[in-house]
N, C-alpha and C positions, 0 to 999 in steps of 0.2 A: 860575571862570567857566563851565567845561564843565558842572559839576554844576548850576549855576543854570539853564543853558540846558536841560539834560535834565529838570529839575524842571518848568520852564515847559512843555516839550513834553508831559510826562505829564499835567499839569493840562489843557492844551488838548485832549489826546486824550480825557480823561474828560468834558470839557464837550461835545466833539463827539459822543461816544457817547451821552450823555444826551439831547442834542437829536435825534439820530437815532432813539432809542427813542421819543421823543415824536412825531416825524413818522410813524413806522411805526404807532404807536397811532392817531393821527389819521386816517391813510389807511385803516386797518382799520375805523374808525368810519364814515368816509365811504362805504366800500364797502358796509357793512351798510345805511346810509341809502339808497343807490342801489337796493339790492335791494328794500328795503321800498317805495320809491317805485314801482318796477316792479310790485310786487304790487298796490299801490293803483291804479295806472294800469290794470292788467288788470281789476280789479274795476269801476272806473268805466266802462271800455269795454263791459263786459258789461251794466252797468246802463243805459248809453246805448242799447245794442241792444234791451234789454227795453222801454225807454220808446218807442223808435221803432216797435217792433212793436205795442205797445199803442195808439199813435196811429194806425197804419196800419189796424188792424182795429177796427171799431166794437164797442163793448160790446154784449152781448146785449140789454140793456134798450133801447138806442138803436135797435137793429134792429127790435125788437117795435113800438116806437112808429112807425117808418117804415112797417112792413108793415100796421099797423092801418088799418081803413077810416076814412074821414073821420068823426071823432066829436069832440065837444068834449073838450078836455083837462081832466082833473080836477086841481085843485090838490093838490100834495103837502102832507101835514100831518105 
């Protein structure tokens, strides 16, 4: 009876250890994903700043058109 119980305990310990290793592996993968998401977010924030700056400052061509004297617009070809 005692041997049977010890054997079951050892099997349960092994199963627990295996599940724990899987959980640790999954946590490490999630941690790497979170780090990658952080890098992606930083890049997107920088891109947003660049877009906002380009919207805020008119393009040189647009400024030239605004500064030109009243003249008929030439169609672009």
